[in-house]
C-alpha positions in Angstrom: -0.3 -0.1 0.3 1.3 3.2 -1.0 1.8 6.0 1.5 3.3 9.4 2.8 4.2 10.1 6.6 5.3 13.3 8.5 6.3 14.1 12.0 6.8 16.8 14.2 8.1 16.8 18.3 5.6 18.7 20.9 7.0 19.9 23.7 4.2 18.2 25.4 3.9 14.4 27.0 1.7 11.9 25.0 -0.8 11.9 27.5 -1.5 15.7 26.2 -0.3 15.2 22.5 -3.0 12.5 22.6 -5.6 14.5 24.4 -5.2 18.2 22.1 -4.8 15.9 18.6 -8.3 14.2 19.7 -10.5 16.4 22.1 -9.3 19.7 20.8 -8.6 19.0 17.2 -11.4 22.2 16.9 -8.9 24.2 19.1 -6.0 23.8 16.3 -7.6 22.8 13.4 -7.7 25.8 11.0 -10.5 26.8 9.3 -10.3 27.9 5.6 -11.4 27.0 1.8 -9.1 23.9 1.5 -9.4 22.2 4.9 -13.0 21.8 4.6 -15.6 19.3 2.5 -18.1 22.2 2.8 -16.5 25.3 3.3 -19.6 27.5 3.3 -21.6 25.5 6.1 -18.5 24.3 8.0 -18.5 25.7 11.9 -15.5 22.6 13.5 -14.5 19.5 13.3 -14.8 16.6 16.2 -13.8 13.1 17.1 -17.3 12.2 18.3 -19.3 8.5 17.9 -16.3 6.8 16.4 -16.0 9.3 13.8 -14.6 12.4 12.7 -17.0 14.8 12.1 -17.3 17.6 9.9 -20.0 20.1 11.3 -22.2 22.4 9.6 -24.2 25.7 10.6 -27.5 24.2 9.7 -26.7 21.7 12.7 -25.7 18.8 9.8 -22.5 16.9 9.3 -20.4 14.7 7.3 -18.1 12.0 8.7 -14.8 12.6 6.9 -13.3 9.4 9.0 -14.7 6.6 10.9 -12.4 5.4 13.8 -10.5 2.0 13.6 -7.9 2.1 16.5 -8.3 4.1 19.4 -5.4 3.8 21.8 -4.7 6.6 23.9 -1.9 7.7 24.5 0.0 5.5 22.0 -1.9 5.3 18.9 -5.2 6.6 16.7 -6.5 5.0 13.4 -9.2 6.3 10.9 -10.6 5.2 7.5 -10.8 8.4 5.0 -14.7 8.1 4.0 -14.0 10.5 2.0 -12.8 7.9 -0.7 -14.7 5.1 0.1 -12.4 4.3 3.1 -10.0 2.7 1.1 -7.4 4.9 2.7 -6.4 5.1 6.2 -4.5 7.6 8.2 -2.7 6.7 11.5 -1.2 9.2 14.2 1.3 7.5 16.5 2.5 9.3 19.8 5.9 8.2 20.9 7.5 9.8 24.2 11.3 11.3 23.3 13.4 13.8 25.4 12.0 17.2 24.0 8.4 16.2 25.0 6.4 13.7 21.9 6.9 12.8 18.5 4.0 12.9 16.7 4.1 10.4 13.1 1.6 10.7 10.9 1.0 7.7 8.1 -1.2 8.7 5.1 -1.8 4.9 3.3 -3.9 3.5 0.1 -2.7 6.6 -1.8 -2.1 4.4 -4.7 -6.7 4.2 -4.6 -6.6 8.0 -5.7 -6.1 9.2 -9.1 -2.5 10.3 -10.3 -2.8 14.2 -9.8 -4.5 13.9 -6.2 -1.4 10.9 -5.2 0.9 12.9 -6.3 -0.1 16.3 -4.3 -0.7 14.3 -1.1 2.7 12.3 -2.1 4.2 15.6 -1.4 3.5 15.5 2.4 2.3 19.1 1.9 -1.1 19.3 3.8 0.1 17.1 6.2 3.0 19.1 7.3 0.8 22.0 7.4 -1.5 20.3 9.6 0.7 18.9 12.2 2.4 22.4 12.2 -0.8 24.1 13.4 -1.4 21.1 15.7 2.7 21.8 16.9 1.9 25.5 17.5 -1.2 24.5 19.3 1.1 22.3 21.9 3.2 25.3 22.1 1.3 28.2 22.8 -1.9 26.7 24.8 -0.8 23.6 26.6 2.1 24.6 29.6 3.5 22.0 32.1 2.8 20.7 34.8 -0.7 20.1 33.0 1.2 18.9 30.1 
């Protein structure tokens, strides 16, 4: 299965990193026309009821991912529902001296049209998203709480 990886080290423990990535995703996920399924209605994003869900202003939503593995504070895997569940995204949280290394692997790129695969393979979007996450970790979480 074709994949791409991106990683970042955040200055918080694995438990805090996992919590911030999942329970607080709506606080760090940047809103914009390219980061939503329906930018006109999107107002938030959450992991809820076993899904990664984009919430809409009219009370509706779209499930963009289905959680396959939930192992706090070590690992999270979800199926990408926007592409018929043929891709998976795994996020691993590994303690390191500086805090936690967060590694994201997007698998199943070979199921996409070639132009889309090439764009994702560059890692551009995942590096941006992990940058948003790292910035939130640096600014909103200070020891000893983290």
